[in-house]
N, C-alpha and C positions, 0 to 999 in steps of 0.2 A: 639406493633403491627408495629411501623415503621421498627424495626431492623429486627422483623421477615421477612418483605420484601426485605430488604437487602440482608440477608442470602439466601433467596431463588432466587435473581438475581444473586447472587455471585455463586451458583450452577452449574451455565451456564459453568463455567471454568472447571467443571469436566468432561466435554463431550471432548473426543480426538480430535474429528473434529475441535472444538475451536482453540485447539492449532496447529494442522495441517495447518488450514487457517492462522492463524498468521505466522507461521514459512514459509509458501509458500510466502505471501505477502512480508515478510521481506527480502526473497530471491530474489524475483522479483524487489523490488524496489532498493535492493543493486546494482544487476546488472545493472537496469538503470541508477543508479547515477554514476557508472563507467565508463560506456559508454558515456555518456553525458560529464564526467569530462575529459576524454580522448579527445572527440572532443573539448571541450573549450579550452584545453592546447594546441592542435596541430595547432591550426588555428587563424588568424590574428584577430585582436580585431573587425574588421566590422563583421565578423561572430558570435561573441559572443553573441551581442544581439539578431541575430536572433536565436541562439541555445537556448538562454534562454527561449526566448518566446514558441520556440517548445517544450522545456522541461516541461515547465508549462503547455502547453496543452494536451502533451501527458502523463505527471503524473497524471493530474487530472482525464484524461478519463481512464488510467489504474486503478487508485483508484476506482472508479465507477463500473468499469466492475468486480474488484475483489469483492466490496461488493455484487454485484448481485450475483457471483457466491456463495457467502458464503451464502446468504439469501436463495438461491433454493438449496443449499446442506444441510442446517439445518432443512428446512420445511418438 
């Protein structure tokens, strides 16, 4: 009974929409990390703290937005 439930839950990975959303999420986060990394390297140390806080806020917001899109595209 338990393993049947686990197998049914893993069947969601057979949908192409799930894999597409994973790839899009990874690409968006990778681009975001590269941009923020370039900003941290090019600026003085005073800006690094501000960029770190900004990065945390934006990445969290971006993550929730992508989860929202995933929810409404799979429903």
